[in-house]
N, C-alpha and C positions, 0 to 999 in steps of 0.2 A: 207267293200271292205282293203282287206288287203293291208297295206304299201310296197311300194318296200323296201327293204333291205334298202337303200340309204337312205330314210327318215327316217325311225326309229335312224338310228345312228344321222342323226342329230339331231333330236327330245331329243335327249341321253344327248345329248353334252353340247344344251342348254340349260341345265334343270339342271345340275351344277354349273351353279352360282344362280341358284336364292338356291337351294337347301344350299350349302353354304351363301348366305345371312341370310337368318332363321336362320341357327345356329349360326351368331354371333352378329343375333340378343343382344343388350342392354350391348358387351363386345366387343365393342370396343376400351372403356380407357384400357383394359390389355393385349392388343396388340397396343397399342400408346407407342413412345419410350417413358420414364420417364425424365419428365423437371429438367432442371439444376439447381441448390442451392443453394442461393449466401452464404460460410462460413461466418458467424456471427465475426464483427469484435470483440478478445479479448477487444479493448484498448475503444471498444467506451461504451461515457459517462466518461471517465475519462479523467482530466482534465492533460493542455500537464503544463510541466518544466514553462516553457512564463506566462497559464494561479497561477501554486502555487505558483507562486513567487509573485504575487501578494496580493496576501489570508495570508503572512506573517505579519506578526503587525511592525509597523514602527515600528522607530524611539520614537516618544512621552514616548509608550507604556512601553521602558526603563529607568530605574532613569536614570537620569540627567547628573550622572560622569561615563556613560558607552558612551564608541562611536563602530559604526560603524567598526569592523579587516576589511581592505585593504583585503588580500584575503580572508578573512572568508567568502565573500559568491557565492556562484556558483548556478545553474539551469541548466537540462537538457532542454530547450529551446523546440522547436517549433515540437522534433521528438521525437514517443518512444524510451525509450529503450527496450532490450532485456530482457525476465524476468530472474531474478537471481534462480539460480538453489542450493535450500536452501541445509547447510553442515548440513550435521547430527552425527557431533560426539558432544564429551563432549561441554556447552559451554566452552569460553575461557571466562575465568572472571576480567582480562586487559581489557577484549576489555569495562567496565565499563567507566573507564576512559578518552575513546579516545569524542573529540565534537562530532561526530558523530556515536555517539555507537548505533543503531538502525541493526549492522551487531553481537553483541552479540548471538544478536537471529538464529543467520545460515542463514539468508540474505544480500547480498550485500545490497539490497536499491530495489526499486519500481521499474516501467518501466517507469515511472516522479520524476520526484524531483526539491525542491528550502530550500535553507537551509541559512538562513548566524546567522554571532557570533560579539558581544557583550565585550567589555572587557574596564577594568578603563587604567590609562595610566602603569603601569609598571604590569598590565595583575591578580591583586592578587584577583580581582571578574572577572569572568565573565557569561556570558550567549548565550546562544547557542540553536538557532529555528528550524527544520528541518523538512517537508511535504514529505511522499512519497505516492504515488498512486501506488495501488497494481491489477489487472489481478484477477477476479472472485471472492472466499473465499478468498481469502491468507489473503488479510490484518485480517482479524478473524485470521488467526494459528498463526503471527503473532505475534498479542500480547498473545494469550494462551503461545509461546516460550518469550518471556516479562517473563509472569510468570513465568514459566518452569527455563530459565536459573537465576531468583533472589533468584529462594528456592536451585535453585544449587553451589551459591558463597555463603554464608554464610559468608564465609569473605576470603579474599582474600591479599594477598602483591602485591604494588603497583607498577610499574616499576621503577617511579624517587627516589624517598626518600627508594623502599623496608619499607615500614612501611605496620603494617598488618591493616589492613582496614575490618567494621563489615559494614554486607548490612543488610539491613530492607526493605521489601516490602507488599505496602497492594492496595487491589482497593479501587478504589479513584471513590465516584459520582461525575455529574454533571456535567460531562465532557467528550462528546460527545455518542456517544453510546454503549462506555465502557471506562474504563480509568487505569491504576495504576500507585502508586507513589516508588522511592524507595529515598533511604538514605541512603550514604556511611559516614563513618564516620572515622575519624583518629587520636589518643592519640597523636599523631607526625602533626598530620596537627591545622594549624591554623581556621581553617571554613569547616564544611562540604561542601557534594556537596551532590542536592536535582534534582533528574531525574521521571518524566512523561512522561507518553507515554499515549496515547490518537487516540479512533476509530473516525472513523467521518464516515456511508460508507465503501467506500475503498482506504478508505483515511490512512493516520497514524502517528499522530503529536508526535513530540517527542521531547523534550526538555533539557535543563541544564542546572542550575541557582549553582553557589555560591555566587550571592549578597544578603548578608544583614545575619546579625548575628543569623536568625534562621537557617542555610544550605544550605543558596536561596530558604525553602520552598515555603514563601510565593510572591515572587515575578518569580519561576514558573510557579507555581497555577497562577498568573495573567496573565502572558506568555502564556501558553497555551487554559488557558477561550478563552484572543480575537482573536486566531489562532483556534481554534472550528468553536467562531461562526463564521468567512469571509470567510469559508469553508462550515457550514450552508446554508449563505448570498447567496452564489456562488451557492448551488447546487438548492434553492429554485425557483433562474432568470432564471436555466438551462429551 
């Protein structure tokens, strides 16, 4: 028996949702709104300046005739700084004379840092330690630029005595993931200067030493070793 036309239309419309449902079987995820993904914190896992300060070597690591310089200590506290944009110009060799000499690499510093300074009474001998934490793989780039700057500055003229300074650098084993030692000497100086940079994960340790008749080398190596050990201990506990 043929159904009246009005019933035919009703049946046809009622069948459409079933057909659509059949077509969409197994594809509901494709039409669902995408879940918002939380952006990864670029500072996750990095130590703050407050934490880095605790990793600096204590006074007992320095020669007894050196004492803390009152205005030589600084850190970035509990907040992270904006990452610095690297200056890609040719290295300014005179920056090797700075107590905070990491900026010779073109980077002003890390997103967190801590540093302090020890010297004798007349400041003829000085030792400085600094730790900078960097985002991502930037610390590896900074380490590379330490080497590049040393190669680019075999000699330069210092800003105080206007004396010619000779610079020599070498890779150094046994200090962190990688390390580089730089020696600065001049015939017009009473003693030379030793700079050491060591990378521990995403952190960079940089020290400067003029303490000791060996251009400050032994004291610089001892200081870096202590700070590197402190950073490794901190990483193991985190």
